[in-house]
N, CA, C and O of each residue as an XYZ file, in Angstrom:
724
protein
N      11.809    -13.446      9.958
C      10.479    -12.845      9.872
C      10.552    -11.450      9.318
O       9.590    -10.975      8.715
N      11.660    -10.785      9.505
C      11.797     -9.399      9.117
C      11.910     -9.254      7.567
O      11.451     -8.257      7.010
N      12.496    -10.209      6.906
C      12.774    -10.115      5.475
C      11.511     -9.918      4.636
O      11.494     -9.034      3.779
N      10.445    -10.711      4.850
C       9.251    -10.504      4.019
C       8.670     -9.108      4.142
O       8.101     -8.588      3.182
N       8.802     -8.497      5.300
C       8.258     -7.173      5.481
C       9.037     -6.087      4.759
O       8.498     -5.020      4.463
N      10.284     -6.352      4.480
C      11.153     -5.330      3.886
C      10.620     -4.816      2.575
O      10.659     -3.611      2.326
N      10.127     -5.684      1.736
C       9.633     -5.263      0.445
C       8.204     -4.795      0.478
O       7.746     -4.141     -0.458
N       7.501     -5.110      1.518
C       6.123     -4.691      1.596
C       5.999     -3.187      1.549
O       5.016     -2.661      1.028
N       6.973     -2.495      2.080
C       6.908     -1.047      2.072
C       6.832     -0.532      0.647
O       6.041      0.366      0.360
N       7.595     -1.054     -0.203
C       7.530     -0.630     -1.595
C       6.176     -0.933     -2.201
O       5.651     -0.169     -3.010
N       5.645     -2.012     -1.812
C       4.339     -2.403     -2.278
C       3.337     -1.347     -1.904
O       2.469     -0.976     -2.694
N       3.465     -0.883     -0.724
C       2.574      0.147     -0.245
C       2.617      1.358     -1.121
O       1.587      1.910     -1.507
N       3.826      1.768     -1.434
C       3.987      2.940     -2.237
C       3.360      2.813     -3.586
O       2.668      3.726     -4.038
N       3.577      1.731     -4.225
C       2.960      1.525     -5.564
C       1.449      1.466     -5.453
O       0.726      2.037     -6.270
N       0.987      0.771     -4.437
C      -0.461      0.619     -4.293
C      -1.112      1.992     -4.097
O      -2.201      2.253     -4.608
N      -0.457      2.826     -3.383
C      -1.039      4.113     -3.106
C      -1.142      5.003     -4.353
O      -2.002      5.879     -4.445
N      -0.257      4.755     -5.290
C      -0.358      5.467     -6.551
C      -1.672      5.151     -7.219
O      -2.257      6.006     -7.884
N      -2.138      3.947     -7.051
C      -3.380      3.487     -7.685
C      -4.559      3.508     -6.751
O      -5.630      3.003     -7.085
N      -4.375      4.087     -5.582
C      -5.407      3.984     -4.559
C      -6.544      4.956     -4.728
O      -6.632      5.678     -5.721
N      -7.424      4.963     -3.726
C      -8.571      5.842     -3.780
C      -9.841      5.095     -3.810
O     -10.908      5.708     -3.802
N      -9.791      3.777     -3.845
C     -11.013      2.972     -3.895
C     -11.627      2.806     -2.541
O     -12.818      3.078     -2.388
N     -10.886      2.376     -1.544
C     -11.389      2.215     -0.199
C     -10.545      3.130      0.703
O      -9.316      3.069      0.692
N     -11.230      3.973      1.479
C     -10.482      4.869      2.370
C     -11.192      5.001      3.703
O     -12.313      4.525      3.883
N     -10.515      5.656      4.629
C     -11.125      5.899      5.944
C     -10.709      7.321      6.376
O      -9.730      7.886      5.891
N     -11.505      7.865      7.312
C     -11.220      9.250      7.761
C     -10.269      9.256      8.946
O     -10.107     10.286      9.600
N      -9.650      8.146      9.226
C      -8.640      8.015     10.273
C      -7.956      6.661     10.096
O      -8.447      5.818      9.345
N      -6.847      6.444     10.766
C      -6.173      5.175     10.617
C      -6.956      4.057     11.274
O      -7.418      4.203     12.406
N      -7.113      2.924     10.565
C      -7.810      1.761     11.133
C      -6.826      0.756     11.704
O      -7.185     -0.019     12.591
N      -5.602      0.752     11.217
C      -4.575     -0.174     11.684
C      -3.628      0.557     12.605
O      -3.119      1.626     12.269
N      -3.393     -0.022     13.769
C      -2.518      0.625     14.730
C      -1.376     -0.337     15.153
O      -1.264     -1.457     14.653
N      -0.562      0.134     16.063
C       0.559     -0.656     16.595
C       1.530     -1.096     15.543
O       2.073     -2.198     15.620
N       1.763     -0.258     14.556
C       2.732     -0.595     13.496
C       4.142     -0.624     14.068
O       4.457      0.127     14.992
N       4.973     -1.471     13.532
C       6.362     -1.605     13.949
C       7.256     -1.335     12.734
O       6.809     -1.498     11.598
N       8.503     -0.928     12.952
C       9.413     -0.656     11.833
C       9.969     -1.941     11.262
O      11.170     -2.201     11.335
N       9.067     -2.758     10.683
C       9.434     -4.076     10.231
C      10.432     -4.076      9.029
O      11.049     -5.092      8.708
N      10.554     -2.906      8.397
C      11.467     -2.786      7.270
C      12.821     -2.220      7.705
O      13.699     -1.999      6.870
N      12.989     -1.988      8.997
C      14.204     -1.325      9.464
C      13.903      0.141      9.693
O      12.769      0.590      9.530
N      14.911      0.868     10.065
C      14.725      2.299     10.353
C      14.627      3.146      9.082
O      14.030      4.222      9.099
N      15.203      2.669      7.996
C      15.141      3.383      6.730
C      15.005      2.356      5.592
O      15.566      1.263      5.661
N      14.261      2.721      4.561
C      14.048      1.795      3.421
C      14.082      2.584      2.128
O      13.525      3.679      2.053
N      14.736      2.035      1.104
C      14.798      2.594     -0.245
C      14.032      1.675     -1.184
O      14.274      0.468     -1.211
N      13.128      2.232     -1.939
C      12.249      1.436     -2.789
C      12.281      1.869     -4.222
O      12.401      3.054     -4.533
N      12.173      0.883     -5.103
C      12.015      1.123     -6.545
C      10.640      0.591     -6.921
O      10.364     -0.594     -6.734
N       9.775      1.453     -7.448
C       8.400      1.080     -7.721
C       8.101      1.226     -9.205
O       8.528      2.185     -9.847
N       7.358      0.254     -9.741
C       6.933      0.257    -11.134
C       5.440      0.096    -11.196
O       4.874     -0.613    -10.364
N       4.779      0.718    -12.139
C       3.370      0.434    -12.374
C       3.311     -0.770    -13.302
O       4.181     -0.949    -14.154
N       2.280     -1.595    -13.132
C       2.075     -2.758    -13.998
C       0.904     -2.486    -14.937
O      -0.208     -2.192    -14.499
N       1.167     -2.585    -16.191
C       0.109     -2.409    -17.226
C       0.241     -3.452    -18.309
O       1.282     -3.550    -18.958
N      -0.795     -4.224    -18.508
C      -0.810     -5.255    -19.539
C       0.409     -6.174    -19.459
O       0.989     -6.539    -20.481
N       0.785     -6.538    -18.255
C       1.883     -7.469    -18.041
C       3.264     -6.864    -18.166
O       4.259     -7.590    -18.184
N       3.343     -5.528    -18.253
C       4.639     -4.882    -18.417
C       4.871     -3.886    -17.268
O       3.971     -3.136    -16.891
N       6.077     -3.896    -16.731
C       6.452     -2.922    -15.682
C       6.882     -1.619    -16.364
O       7.659     -1.641    -17.319
N       6.388     -0.516    -15.883
C       6.662      0.758    -16.499
C       6.710      1.893    -15.439
O       6.375      1.659    -14.278
N       7.100      3.047    -15.813
C       7.060      4.235    -14.943
C       7.704      4.014    -13.576
O       7.035      4.046    -12.543
N       8.998      3.793    -13.595
C       9.685      3.516    -12.320
C       9.972      4.817    -11.541
O      10.194      5.875    -12.131
N       9.960      4.709    -10.232
C      10.305      5.767     -9.345
C      11.011      5.183     -8.127
O      10.707      4.072     -7.693
N      11.948      5.938     -7.587
C      12.620      5.572     -6.347
C      12.209      6.523     -5.259
O      11.950      7.700     -5.513
N      12.146      6.005     -4.015
C      11.852      6.873     -2.894
C      12.524      6.298     -1.645
O      12.752      5.092     -1.551
N      12.831      7.161     -0.704
C      13.422      6.761      0.555
C      12.480      7.157      1.658
O      11.917      8.251      1.652
N      12.307      6.236      2.629
C      11.426      6.451      3.778
C      12.169      6.114      5.064
O      12.995      5.202      5.104
N      11.860      6.865      6.104
C      12.463      6.669      7.402
C      11.357      6.481      8.444
O      10.345      7.182      8.426
N      11.568      5.523      9.352
C      10.585      5.257     10.408
C      10.523      6.424     11.399
O      11.547      6.823     11.954
N       9.344      6.959     11.616
C       9.163      8.070     12.535
C       7.682      8.195     12.883
O       6.834      8.130     11.993
N       7.365      8.372     14.146
C       5.979      8.565     14.600
C       5.037      7.427     14.204
O       3.876      7.667     13.872
N       5.540      6.182     14.239
C       4.690      5.020     14.001
C       4.437      4.708     12.546
O       3.534      3.926     12.248
N       5.207      5.293     11.603
C       5.028      5.006     10.181
C       6.303      5.340      9.440
O       7.191      5.998      9.983
N       6.396      4.898      8.226
C       7.498      5.264      7.359
C       7.173      6.592      6.708
O       6.171      6.711      6.002
N       8.012      7.597      6.940
C       7.812      8.942      6.409
C       8.753      9.163      5.233
O       9.937      8.835      5.311
N       8.233      9.714      4.157
C       9.050      9.968      2.965
C      10.105     11.015      3.265
O       9.805     12.078      3.809
N      11.374     10.700      2.898
C      12.481     11.621      3.132
C      13.166     12.069      1.847
O      13.972     12.999      1.871
N      12.855     11.419      0.724
C      13.470     11.811     -0.522
C      13.033     10.961     -1.700
O      12.382      9.928     -1.550
N      13.415     11.433     -2.873
C      13.078     10.731     -4.132
C      11.695     11.057     -4.628
O      11.078     12.051     -4.246
N      11.244     10.200     -5.476
C       9.898     10.419     -6.108
C       8.772      9.954     -5.187
O       8.907      9.973     -3.963
N       7.695      9.549     -5.773
C       6.528      9.051     -5.058
C       5.994     10.065     -4.054
O       5.717      9.731     -2.902
N       5.858     11.275     -4.496
C       5.397     12.326     -3.584
C       3.957     12.133     -3.119
O       3.546     12.736     -2.128
N       3.185     11.303     -3.818
C       1.800     11.033     -3.396
C       1.739     10.149     -2.160
O       0.683     10.030     -1.540
N       2.855      9.527     -1.792
C       2.897      8.635     -0.630
C       3.780      9.304      0.418
O       4.992      9.084      0.438
N       3.193     10.108      1.278
C       3.940     10.781      2.297
C       4.349      9.879      3.448
O       5.426     10.054      4.019
N       3.502      8.915      3.797
C       3.820      7.977      4.847
C       2.990      6.721      4.679
O       1.935      6.733      4.044
N       3.495      5.608      5.273
C       2.752      4.340      5.220
C       3.189      3.429      6.337
O       4.236      3.638      6.951
N       2.389      2.421      6.600
C       2.744      1.333      7.519
C       2.291      0.014      6.892
O       1.418      0.001      6.024
N       2.892     -1.100      7.336
C       2.632     -2.422      6.770
C       2.147     -3.354      7.858
O       2.706     -3.391      8.954
N       1.082     -4.124      7.545
C       0.455     -4.993      8.527
C       0.123     -6.341      7.915
O      -0.476     -6.387      6.841
N       0.495     -7.459      8.573
C       0.238     -8.790      7.979
C      -1.264     -9.069      7.909
O      -2.026     -8.699      8.802
N      -1.664     -9.732      6.822
C      -3.047    -10.208      6.597
C      -3.098    -11.698      6.580
O      -3.911    -12.306      7.278
N      -2.237    -12.305      5.787
C      -2.144    -13.765      5.671
C      -0.717    -14.072      5.247
O       0.109    -13.168      5.118
N      -0.429    -15.364      5.030
C       0.922    -15.727      4.623
C       1.302    -14.998      3.334
O       0.616    -15.124      2.320
N       2.395    -14.237      3.376
C       2.937    -13.497      2.219
C       1.976    -12.419      1.686
O       2.166    -11.937      0.569
N       0.968    -12.040      2.449
C       0.040    -10.989      2.024
C      -0.099     -9.998      3.166
O      -0.268    -10.379      4.325
N      -0.025     -8.708      2.817
C      -0.016     -7.632      3.796
C      -1.008     -6.550      3.399
O      -1.350     -6.398      2.226
N      -1.459     -5.812      4.384
C      -2.260     -4.620      4.133
C      -1.352     -3.415      4.376
O      -0.656     -3.316      5.387
N      -1.391     -2.510      3.406
C      -0.604     -1.271      3.519
C      -1.576     -0.145      3.807
O      -2.586      0.018      3.122
N      -1.258      0.623      4.823
C      -2.075      1.790      5.184
C      -1.251      3.027      4.913
O      -0.113      3.136      5.368
N      -1.822      3.955      4.177
C      -1.077      5.171      3.808
C      -1.918      6.411      4.101
O      -3.124      6.456      3.858
N      -1.223      7.410      4.633
C      -1.856      8.718      4.822
C      -1.901      9.368      3.436
O      -0.869      9.482      2.775
N      -3.087      9.795      2.993
C      -3.257     10.385      1.689
C      -2.596     11.776      1.662
O      -3.019     12.693      2.366
N      -1.553     11.905      0.836
C      -0.801     13.176      0.800
C      -1.688     14.346      0.336
O      -1.523     15.471      0.807
N      -2.595     14.091     -0.555
C      -3.394     15.189     -1.121
C      -4.749     15.379     -0.394
O      -5.522     16.283     -0.710
N      -5.001     14.494      0.588
C      -6.252     14.615      1.339
C      -5.926     14.453      2.838
O      -6.043     13.354      3.379
N      -5.524     15.525      3.494
C      -5.111     15.460      4.886
C      -6.178     14.757      5.772
O      -7.372     15.034      5.660
N      -5.718     13.860      6.636
C      -6.627     13.163      7.540
C      -7.244     11.903      6.976
O      -7.880     11.133      7.696
N      -7.050     11.691      5.663
C      -7.612     10.512      5.006
C      -6.558      9.426      4.884
O      -5.376      9.725      4.713
N      -6.981      8.144      4.971
C      -6.095      7.001      4.822
C      -6.597      6.133      3.705
O      -7.801      5.966      3.515
N      -5.653      5.576      2.962
C      -5.951      4.694      1.831
C      -5.282      3.370      2.061
O      -4.342      3.279      2.851
N      -5.752      2.327      1.379
C      -5.298      0.974      1.678
C      -4.972      0.197      0.417
O      -5.567      0.402     -0.641
N      -3.996     -0.712      0.562
C      -3.576     -1.589     -0.551
C      -3.244     -2.944      0.014
O      -3.003     -3.104      1.210
N      -3.238     -3.929     -0.888
C      -2.783     -5.293     -0.545
C      -1.417     -5.462     -1.198
O      -1.230     -5.138     -2.371
N      -0.479     -5.969     -0.430
C       0.862     -6.252     -0.978
C       1.086     -7.779     -0.885
O       0.963     -8.385      0.179
N       1.408     -8.347     -2.008
C       1.639     -9.804     -2.102
C       3.133    -10.037     -2.391
O       3.675     -9.518     -3.367
N       3.785    -10.831     -1.520
C       5.196    -11.173     -1.733
C       5.276    -12.182     -2.864
O       4.681    -13.258     -2.810
N       6.045    -11.795     -3.915
C       6.253    -12.691     -5.049
C       7.461    -13.563     -4.866
O       7.388    -14.783     -5.014
N       8.592    -12.933     -4.539
C       9.855    -13.582     -4.165
C      10.542    -12.632     -3.196
O      10.111    -11.493     -3.014
N      11.617    -13.111     -2.575
C      12.319    -12.233     -1.628
C      12.636    -10.884     -2.299
O      13.243    -10.842     -3.369
N      12.220     -9.795     -1.658
C      12.554     -8.461     -2.104
C      11.663     -7.923     -3.238
O      11.908     -6.820     -3.728
N      10.647     -8.670     -3.661
C       9.762     -8.229     -4.727
C       8.311     -8.445     -4.342
O       7.916     -9.544     -3.952
N       7.503     -7.362     -4.456
C       6.119     -7.425     -4.090
C       5.215     -6.818     -5.162
O       5.587     -5.863     -5.844
N       4.038     -7.387     -5.289
C       3.010     -6.785     -6.127
C       2.050     -6.056     -5.187
O       1.584     -6.630     -4.203
N       1.756     -4.793     -5.493
C       0.853     -3.991     -4.668
C      -0.361     -3.600     -5.470
O      -0.257     -3.159     -6.615
N      -1.513     -3.767     -4.854
C      -2.796     -3.486     -5.519
C      -3.673     -2.694     -4.566
O      -3.859     -3.091     -3.416
N      -4.203     -1.593     -5.028
C      -5.128     -0.790     -4.224
C      -6.350     -1.642     -3.906
O      -6.843     -2.382     -4.757
N      -6.836     -1.527     -2.661
C      -8.031     -2.290     -2.275
C      -9.212     -1.621     -2.975
O      -9.452     -0.423     -2.823
N      -9.928     -2.412     -3.730
C     -11.028     -1.912     -4.572
C     -12.328     -2.525     -4.105
O     -12.437     -3.748     -4.015
N     -13.313     -1.702     -3.807
C     -14.593     -2.198     -3.329
C     -15.270     -3.071     -4.381
O     -16.080     -3.928     -4.025
N     -14.964     -2.882     -5.670
C     -15.562     -3.671     -6.722
C     -15.142     -5.152     -6.662
O     -15.784     -5.994     -7.290
N     -14.091     -5.474     -5.927
C     -13.618     -6.850     -5.805
C     -14.538     -7.649     -4.857
O     -14.593     -8.876     -4.943
N     -15.242     -6.974     -3.977
C     -16.167     -7.626     -3.050
C     -17.538     -7.799     -3.695
O     -17.854     -7.139     -4.685
N     -18.316     -8.655     -3.151
C     -19.670     -8.892     -3.623
C     -20.593     -7.681     -3.379
O     -20.290     -6.797     -2.578
N     -21.711     -7.675     -4.089
C     -22.663     -6.589     -4.005
C     -23.166     -6.375     -2.589
O     -23.307     -5.231     -2.156
N     -23.438     -7.435     -1.867
C     -23.974     -7.317     -0.502
C     -22.929     -6.742      0.449
O     -23.264     -5.942      1.322
N     -21.673     -7.138      0.289
C     -20.597     -6.570      1.110
C     -20.474     -5.074      0.842
O     -20.373     -4.278      1.776
N     -20.482     -4.699     -0.420
C     -20.388     -3.285     -0.743
C     -21.554     -2.491     -0.156
O     -21.360     -1.427      0.431
N     -22.741     -3.010     -0.318
C     -23.934     -2.326      0.217
C     -23.886     -2.179      1.729
O     -24.319     -1.167      2.281
N     -23.364     -3.181      2.380
C     -23.326     -3.188      3.850
C     -22.220     -2.313      4.414
O     -22.418     -1.654      5.434
N     -21.041     -2.294      3.758
C     -19.876     -1.662      4.359
C     -19.454     -0.312      3.742
O     -18.805      0.484      4.422
N     -19.794     -0.045      2.518
C     -19.355      1.213      1.856
C     -20.281      2.358      2.214
O     -21.496      2.283      2.034
N     -19.689      3.399      2.714
C     -20.435      4.660      2.937
C     -19.949      5.641      1.905
O     -18.749      5.897      1.798
N     -20.877      6.197      1.139
C     -20.532      7.197      0.124
C     -20.271      8.560      0.777
O     -20.926      8.941      1.748
N     -19.319      9.263      0.228
C     -19.004     10.625      0.647
C     -18.705     11.443     -0.585
O     -18.488     10.875     -1.655
N     -18.685     12.745     -0.473
C     -18.437     13.574     -1.653
C     -17.082     13.320     -2.277
O     -16.898     13.530     -3.476
N     -16.113     12.861     -1.460
C     -14.767     12.616     -1.974
C     -14.369     11.143     -1.926
O     -13.186     10.813     -2.006
N     -15.381     10.241     -1.792
C     -15.061      8.836     -1.678
C     -16.234      7.961     -2.165
O     -17.394      8.229     -1.853
N     -15.907      6.923     -2.926
C     -16.948      5.985     -3.349
C     -17.163      4.910     -2.295
O     -18.210      4.262     -2.273
N     -16.144      4.710     -1.390
C     -16.273      3.682     -0.361
C     -15.451      4.060      0.880
O     -14.266      3.744      0.976
N     -16.100      4.735      1.814
C     -15.480      5.090      3.069
C     -15.817      3.985      4.083
O     -16.983      3.647      4.285
N     -14.774      3.434      4.712
C     -14.990      2.426      5.720
C     -14.633      2.945      7.111
O     -13.955      3.964      7.243
N     -15.102      2.228      8.167
C     -14.886      2.729      9.507
C     -14.304      1.702     10.470
O     -13.867      2.076     11.559
N     -14.282      0.428     10.111
C     -13.843     -0.575     11.070
C     -12.801     -1.538     10.448
O     -12.654     -1.620      9.228
N     -12.101     -2.248     11.319
C     -11.149     -3.250     10.858
C     -11.824     -4.362     10.108
O     -11.304     -4.835      9.098
N     -13.018     -4.806     10.599
C     -13.748     -5.879      9.896
C     -14.082     -5.498      8.453
O     -13.971     -6.326      7.548
N     -14.489     -4.249      8.241
C     -14.769     -3.778      6.915
C     -13.495     -3.799      6.069
O     -13.502     -4.289      4.940
N     -12.399     -3.263      6.621
C     -11.129     -3.259      5.893
C     -10.705     -4.666      5.523
O     -10.340     -4.910      4.374
N     -10.744     -5.596      6.460
C     -10.328     -6.959      6.157
C     -11.248     -7.662      5.146
O     -10.775     -8.488      4.365
N     -12.535     -7.355      5.145
C     -13.439     -7.934      4.148
C     -13.026     -7.500      2.744
O     -12.953     -8.334      1.841
N     -12.757     -6.224      2.548
C     -12.337     -5.742      1.248
C     -10.915     -6.161      0.897
O     -10.628     -6.456     -0.263
N     -10.026     -6.192      1.881
C      -8.633     -6.649      1.610
C      -8.617     -8.100      1.164
O      -7.912     -8.434      0.211
N      -9.356     -8.957      1.806
C      -9.390    -10.367      1.376
C      -9.981    -10.516     -0.016
O      -9.493    -11.320     -0.811
N     -11.004     -9.770     -0.317
C     -11.606     -9.824     -1.653
C     -10.607     -9.370     -2.731
O     -10.513    -10.008     -3.780
N      -9.885     -8.315     -2.498
C      -8.871     -7.853     -3.431
C      -7.746     -8.865     -3.557
O      -7.298     -9.148     -4.668
N      -7.278     -9.418     -2.445
C      -6.229    -10.435     -2.471
C      -6.638    -11.658     -3.295
O      -5.803    -12.253     -3.976
N      -7.887    -12.026     -3.238
C      -8.364    -13.190     -3.989
C      -8.567    -12.947     -5.478
O      -8.358    -13.850     -6.288
N      -8.973    -11.738     -5.844
C      -9.371    -11.480     -7.221
C      -8.311    -10.848     -8.101
O      -8.226    -11.192     -9.280
N      -7.498     -9.938     -7.581
C      -6.580     -9.178     -8.427
C      -5.278     -9.976     -8.625
O      -4.731    -10.518     -7.664
N      -4.807    -10.042     -9.817
C      -3.538    -10.762    -10.064
C      -2.552     -9.970    -10.931
O      -1.424     -9.751    -10.487
N      -2.905     -9.541    -12.106
C      -1.921     -8.996    -13.016
C      -1.877     -7.496    -13.181
O      -1.540     -6.986    -14.249
N      -2.222     -6.788    -12.111
C      -2.207     -5.334    -12.214
C      -1.669     -4.725    -10.938
O      -1.253     -5.446    -10.032
N      -1.673     -3.410    -10.856
C      -1.154     -2.715     -9.669
C       0.235     -2.179     -9.849
O       0.526     -1.502    -10.835
N       1.097     -2.476     -8.905
C       2.461     -1.987     -8.933
C       3.417     -3.096     -8.507
O       3.034     -4.043     -7.820
N       4.647     -2.955     -8.925
C       5.714     -3.886     -8.566
C       6.719     -3.109     -7.770
O       7.161     -2.049     -8.214
N       7.113     -3.608     -6.572
C       8.014     -2.866     -5.705
C       9.216     -3.773     -5.387
O       9.087     -4.952     -5.058
N      10.391     -3.139     -5.510
C      11.638     -3.807     -5.158
C      12.320     -2.990     -4.080
O      12.356     -1.761     -4.130
N      12.871     -3.716     -3.086
C      13.641     -3.022     -2.053
C      15.059     -2.945     -2.526
O      15.658     -3.959     -2.883
N      15.610     -1.738     -2.532
C      16.983     -1.506     -2.973
C      17.924     -1.633     -1.787
O      17.576     -1.318     -0.649
N      19.127     -2.107     -2.091
C      20.139     -2.191     -1.069
C      20.520     -0.797     -0.607
O      20.464      0.161     -1.378
N      20.902     -0.690      0.642
C      21.390      0.618      1.122
C      22.581      1.060      0.296
O      23.425      0.242     -0.069
N      22.654      2.331      0.003
C      23.773      2.840     -0.762
C      23.547      2.939     -2.236
O      24.392      3.487     -2.944
N      22.402      2.413     -2.755
C      22.086      2.500     -4.181
C      21.659      3.940     -4.451
O      20.777      4.467     -3.772
N      22.273      4.564     -5.424
C      22.005      5.966     -5.718
C      20.592      6.171     -6.198
O      20.058      5.357     -6.951
N      19.983      7.262     -5.762
C      18.636      7.620     -6.215
C      18.728      8.231     -7.616
O      19.685      8.923     -7.964
N      17.692      7.941     -8.398
C      17.602      8.567     -9.722
C      16.152      8.909     -9.949
O      15.285      8.443     -9.210
N      15.871      9.704    -10.944
C      14.482     10.067    -11.219
C      13.765      8.919    -11.908
O      12.535      8.932    -11.957
N      14.462      7.932    -12.438
C      13.846      6.759    -13.099
C      14.282      5.530    -12.457
O      13.875      4.443    -12.866
């Protein structure tokens, strides 16, 4: 059961690069566990027009209920946690590095062992009525949510609609040297 979660962390990182669509003013997901182990090294690529590009590596260590960045690139993702949504699909919750106190969300889909596609949860994936009911506008957000039900409604919509975009995350073996690319 631990293996599928290992790559989800990377998914989180990539998703957060593209995030900002659905956010909350505090964490909505709690009781996170270090499902990726105590430390994880990730290689993340952005996906554009079917091509993986702009790779970055980062290292994270489990501390205070989340994976905290300890080195490498991906400075926009200071910390994250991974939570199951459905079979091979996870919700990634990340503390927004540039907006203290704010949390952003992504969906991570397991493609094969050690490889995940990560997509920022986008309110546009949900229907008009869902957006009108659940999105609260703020000066720094187009869709601020407040409950788990709201998060899951948008996460399921993104998981169903998004396929060929977002980020690609690979979990690196321990001992693989970090590089800027």
